[in-house]
C-alpha positions in Angstrom: 115.7 113.0 28.5 119.3 112.3 29.2 119.6 110.1 32.3 122.2 110.8 35.0 125.2 108.5 34.9 127.1 108.0 38.2 130.8 107.9 38.8 132.0 105.8 41.7 134.5 107.9 43.6 136.3 107.5 47.0 134.9 109.2 50.1 137.9 111.5 50.2 137.8 112.8 46.6 137.2 116.6 46.2 134.9 117.9 43.6 136.7 120.7 41.8 134.1 121.7 39.4 132.7 125.3 39.3 130.6 126.1 42.3 126.9 125.4 41.7 125.4 127.9 44.1 126.1 131.7 43.6 126.0 132.9 47.2 126.4 136.6 46.1 123.1 136.7 44.1 119.5 136.5 45.4 117.6 133.4 44.7 114.0 133.0 43.5 112.6 133.4 47.0 115.7 134.0 49.3 117.7 137.2 49.7 121.5 137.3 49.5 121.5 137.8 53.3 119.4 134.6 53.8 121.6 132.6 51.5 124.8 133.7 53.1 123.4 133.1 56.6 122.8 129.5 55.5 126.3 129.3 54.0 127.9 130.5 57.3 125.7 128.8 59.8 124.6 125.6 58.1 120.9 126.2 58.6 118.1 128.7 57.8 114.7 129.1 59.4 112.0 130.3 57.0 108.6 131.2 58.4 105.3 130.1 56.9 106.6 127.8 54.2 103.6 125.4 54.4 100.0 126.3 54.9 97.8 125.0 57.8 95.6 123.4 55.2 98.4 121.4 53.8 99.7 120.4 57.3 96.2 119.1 58.1 96.2 117.0 55.0 99.5 115.4 56.1 98.4 114.9 59.6 95.0 113.4 58.6 96.9 111.0 56.3 99.3 110.0 59.0 96.5 109.4 61.4 94.6 107.2 58.8 97.7 105.1 58.3 98.3 104.7 62.0 94.7 103.6 62.5 94.8 101.3 59.5 92.1 103.2 57.7 94.6 103.6 54.8 96.9 100.9 53.7 100.5 102.3 53.4 102.7 101.4 50.5 104.8 98.3 51.1 107.9 100.4 50.7 107.0 102.7 53.6 108.3 101.9 57.0 106.0 102.5 60.0 108.1 102.6 63.2 107.6 102.5 66.9 110.0 103.8 69.5 112.0 100.9 71.0 110.5 101.6 74.4 107.0 101.4 73.0 107.6 98.5 70.7 108.3 96.2 73.7 104.7 96.8 74.9 101.8 94.8 73.5 99.6 97.6 72.1 97.5 97.9 69.0 98.5 100.2 66.2 97.3 103.7 66.9 98.5 107.3 66.7 99.9 106.9 70.2 102.2 104.0 69.4 103.6 105.1 66.0 106.5 107.5 66.4 107.6 107.7 62.8 106.8 106.9 59.2 109.7 106.8 56.8 110.3 106.4 53.1 107.0 107.7 51.9 107.9 108.5 48.3 105.1 106.2 47.1 102.5 107.6 49.5 100.8 110.4 47.4 99.5 112.6 50.1 102.7 112.6 52.2 104.9 112.9 49.1 103.1 116.0 48.1 105.0 117.7 50.9 108.3 116.9 49.0 106.8 118.6 45.9 105.5 121.7 47.8 106.8 124.8 46.0 107.0 126.7 49.3 109.7 124.2 50.3 111.3 123.3 46.9 111.8 126.9 45.9 114.0 127.4 49.0 115.8 124.1 48.4 116.7 125.1 44.8 118.0 128.5 46.0 120.4 126.7 48.5 121.6 123.7 46.5 120.9 124.7 42.9 122.1 127.1 40.2 118.6 128.2 39.2 114.9 127.8 39.8 115.0 125.0 37.2 117.6 122.9 39.1 116.6 119.2 39.1 116.3 117.8 42.6 115.7 114.4 44.1 113.9 113.4 47.3 116.3 111.1 49.0 115.0 110.5 52.5 111.5 111.2 53.8 110.1 111.1 57.4 107.1 112.2 59.4 108.1 112.2 63.1 105.5 111.8 65.9 107.7 112.5 68.9 106.0 111.0 72.0 105.8 112.5 75.5 108.8 111.2 77.4 108.2 108.3 79.8 110.9 109.6 82.1 113.7 107.7 80.6 114.5 110.3 78.0 114.0 107.9 75.1 112.2 110.7 73.2 115.4 112.7 72.8 117.7 112.5 69.8 121.4 112.8 70.4 123.6 115.2 68.4 124.5 113.7 65.1 125.2 114.5 61.4 122.8 113.2 58.8 125.7 112.7 56.3 126.8 109.6 58.2 123.8 107.8 56.4 124.4 109.2 52.9 126.8 107.6 50.4 127.0 110.5 48.0 128.7 113.8 47.6 129.0 116.8 47.4 127.5 117.2 50.8 127.0 120.9 50.1 124.4 120.0 47.4 122.3 118.0 49.9 119.8 119.7 52.3 117.1 118.8 54.7 113.8 120.6 54.8 112.2 120.0 58.3 108.7 121.5 58.8 106.9 122.0 62.1 103.3 120.6 61.9 102.5 122.4 65.2 104.1 124.7 67.7 107.6 123.3 68.6 109.6 124.6 71.4 112.1 123.5 74.1 109.4 121.9 76.2 108.3 119.4 73.5 111.7 118.8 72.0 112.6 121.3 69.3 115.7 120.9 67.2 119.0 121.9 68.6 121.8 123.0 66.2 125.4 124.1 66.5 125.8 127.0 64.1 128.8 126.7 61.8 129.5 123.0 62.7 128.8 121.9 59.1 132.4 123.1 58.3 134.0 120.6 60.7 133.6 117.5 58.5 132.0 114.2 59.2 132.7 112.8 62.7 132.7 109.2 63.9 129.3 108.0 65.1 128.1 105.2 67.3 125.2 104.0 69.3 124.3 106.0 72.4 124.6 104.1 75.6 121.0 104.5 76.8 118.9 102.4 79.1 116.6 100.1 77.1 118.6 100.4 74.0 117.8 102.2 70.7 116.6 101.3 67.3 119.1 100.0 64.7 121.2 102.6 62.9 120.2 105.3 65.5 123.5 107.1 65.9 125.2 109.8 67.9 128.5 111.6 67.4 131.1 109.8 69.4 132.8 111.8 72.3 130.6 114.8 71.5 131.8 118.0 73.1 128.8 119.1 75.2 130.3 122.5 75.7 129.7 123.5 72.1 127.2 126.4 72.0 123.9 125.3 70.6 120.8 127.1 69.3 117.2 126.0 70.0 115.1 126.3 66.9 111.6 127.1 68.1 109.0 127.1 65.4 105.3 127.7 64.7 103.2 125.4 62.5 104.3 125.7 58.9 107.8 127.1 59.7 110.6 125.2 58.0 114.2 124.9 58.9 116.6 124.0 56.1 119.9 122.5 57.2 123.2 121.1 55.9 123.8 117.3 56.3 127.0 117.9 58.2 125.4 120.2 60.8 125.5 119.0 64.4 121.9 118.7 65.4 119.6 116.7 67.7 116.5 117.3 69.8 115.6 117.2 73.5 113.1 115.1 75.2 109.4 115.8 74.8 108.4 117.0 78.3 104.9 118.0 77.2 101.8 116.0 77.5 101.2 115.7 73.8 103.0 114.3 70.7 105.2 116.6 68.6 104.9 116.3 64.8 107.2 117.4 62.0 107.6 116.3 58.4 110.9 116.3 56.5 112.7 115.5 53.3 116.3 115.4 52.4 117.0 116.6 48.9 120.0 116.2 46.6 120.9 118.2 43.5 120.2 115.6 40.8 122.7 116.7 38.2 125.7 117.4 40.4 125.7 114.7 43.0 127.6 111.4 42.8 127.6 108.2 44.8 130.8 107.3 46.6 132.5 104.1 47.8 132.5 104.3 51.7 134.7 101.2 52.2 137.5 102.1 54.6 135.8 105.3 55.8 133.9 106.1 59.0 130.7 105.5 57.0 131.5 101.8 56.2 129.8 100.4 59.4 126.7 102.5 58.7 126.6 101.2 55.2 126.8 97.6 56.5 124.0 98.2 58.9 121.7 99.7 56.2 122.6 96.9 53.8 121.6 94.3 56.5 118.3 96.0 57.0 117.4 96.1 53.3 118.7 92.5 52.7 116.2 91.3 55.4 113.3 93.0 53.7 113.8 92.6 49.9 110.1 92.9 49.0 109.7 96.1 50.9 112.6 97.7 49.1 111.8 96.1 45.7 115.1 94.3 45.5 115.1 92.1 42.4 115.9 88.4 42.7 119.6 87.9 42.5 120.3 91.6 42.8 123.3 92.5 45.1 122.3 94.8 47.9 124.7 97.7 48.3 124.7 100.9 50.3 124.2 102.8 47.1 121.3 100.6 45.9 119.5 101.0 49.2 119.2 104.7 48.4 118.5 104.4 44.7 115.5 102.2 45.6 114.1 104.7 48.0 114.6 108.1 46.2 112.3 109.8 43.8 112.6 112.7 41.3 110.8 116.0 42.3 109.2 118.0 39.4 111.2 116.1 36.7 111.1 112.8 35.0 114.7 111.6 35.5 115.0 108.1 34.1 117.5 106.8 36.7 117.1 107.5 40.4 119.9 109.2 42.3 
C-alpha cells in the first residue's frame, strides 16, 4: 500500500484543493440535513450510536485498569485531577479521572473502530464510506463530583490548539456518553457556529489549586456568547469540529460522569504544519516537554528528536486500514 507522505507547511497556508466533503449529498448514514447542520453549527448530536453492551465493555475495562486488575499499555496515560492527585489515595475508580492515549488498549480502542461512530465520521470528514481515517487522540473521562472548588469544570476551549495538522475541517471529535449526561453532572456546552471564527489564543485558567499541564482555556473569552447544553443519554454521540468553542460545567451530582471519545483525521488529505511563530507554538513546546520527560512511554527512539509532530505520530493509529506511516 502506498504510504502517506507529509508536506511541512506553515500554519497560515490555505489548502486550495477540491473540497473533500460533498455537503449537498447524503452520506452512508447521515441525511443532507444532518450534514449541513454540522457544517453550519460545528457539531451534530446522533442518538444511539453505541449499544449499552459495548458501553459496559468499555466501563468494565476502565474499572479493571483503575483497580489494577488489568495492566494498561505503557503508552496509556492514567490521570488524576490535580485536586485529587495531591491527596494520598490508592488507585481506584474514585481517584482516576481520565485515561488517555489508549490506541494500544484493545478493548478501549474497539470504540475507535465502532462502525456506529466511524460511519458518521466518514460522512463528515470524508469523500466516501471508504475514506481512510486515523485515530489521533483518545480519552475516557471519569468526571468526578465537584468538591466545591469547581475543579471538575472544563473552561471553554478549542481542541485545535493541540493539533499541529490541517485542514481542521477534516478533523472531528466523536464524544459518546456512557451514561445519562445533563447540566447537573456537567454536560458539554457548545457555541453553535463558533468553528468559523478561527483559532483563538489560549492560556491557563486562573483557578484555585492550579490545573494540570496543557489544560487550556480561550483567553479573554466572551461569556455573553450564546451556548447550547448538549444533554445526552447513554450511547448518544456528539460529533464536533476542532475549532468549536466548547467546555463543560462542574459535576454537581453525587456520582461520576463517564464519556469516551476519539479525535479522527482524514488520513489522505491531512498534513502536518510548522507551528513556530503561531499561537500554537507554546502548546507545542509544552507537549514536547511532556513527551521528552517520558521517552519510554511514548516509544521515542534513542537519539530521536522530539517534535510536536512526532508526539502525535507516536500516539495515533489507523482505523480500518493498514497505513504504513502514522499520521
